N, C-alpha and C positions, 0 to 999 in steps of 0.2 A: 229900652233906651240902648242905643249901641255904641260904645265908646269908641273914639278914635285912636288906636293903638298901629302906629305902622307897623307892617311886616316887610322883615328882610330876610331875604334866603341866602344860605351859604352853599356856594356850590362848589364845582370841581375843582376851583382854585383852592378851596378850603379857607382857613382865617386868613387873610392878607391885611396888610396895612388901611388898604382904601376899604375894607370893609370896617375895620374897627374905627376909622375915622368918620365912616357914615352912621355907624351907631351911635359913637359919643355924640353926634350931632344931634342925632333924633331923640338920643335920651335926655340930653339938656332942653330943646325943644318941646317933649311930649312927656316925658318924667318916667315913660315904658316904652319897651318895644318889645315885639313878638318875634322870635327867630324862628326861622325852619331851615333844618338841614336836610337838604335834597337828596337824593340817592346817591348821587355821583360823589358827594363829599362824605360818605360813610365808610370811609378807611378806617377810623380811630373810631371808638366808642363814643356814643353821644353824652354821657356823662364828662368826658375828657375836655370835649368839644364845648360843652356849657363851661366848665370850670376854666378854662383857656380863656375864652370870651369874657367870663365876669372880671378874671383877672387885668385883662388889658384895657377894658372900659371902666375898670373901677366901681362896678354896678353890682346889685344884689340878684341872686337867681331866685324869683319869686315861686317859679312852678318849671317843673321838667315833665311834660307828658307826651309819650312816643318820642318824635322826633322835632318835635316844637317847645320852645321854653321862652319862657317870661323874664324879662329883664327888668330891674328898677334901678332908677338912680340914687345913689347913696345921699 
């Protein structure tokens, strides 16, 4: 059974206000969101980006695998 977890990409703009708004909306709707850090956004270390997104969305980091991480609603 495949779960419907939305996937949101972080691109060259990085972590923007509109990205945080979209992540918050998807977390409220689905409870979990998968986030992929694209090659163009890899100026910062992946752990730093994941922590920044968690802090701004008030969510939990469930998994960090490569350049993809899974957020869960608190």
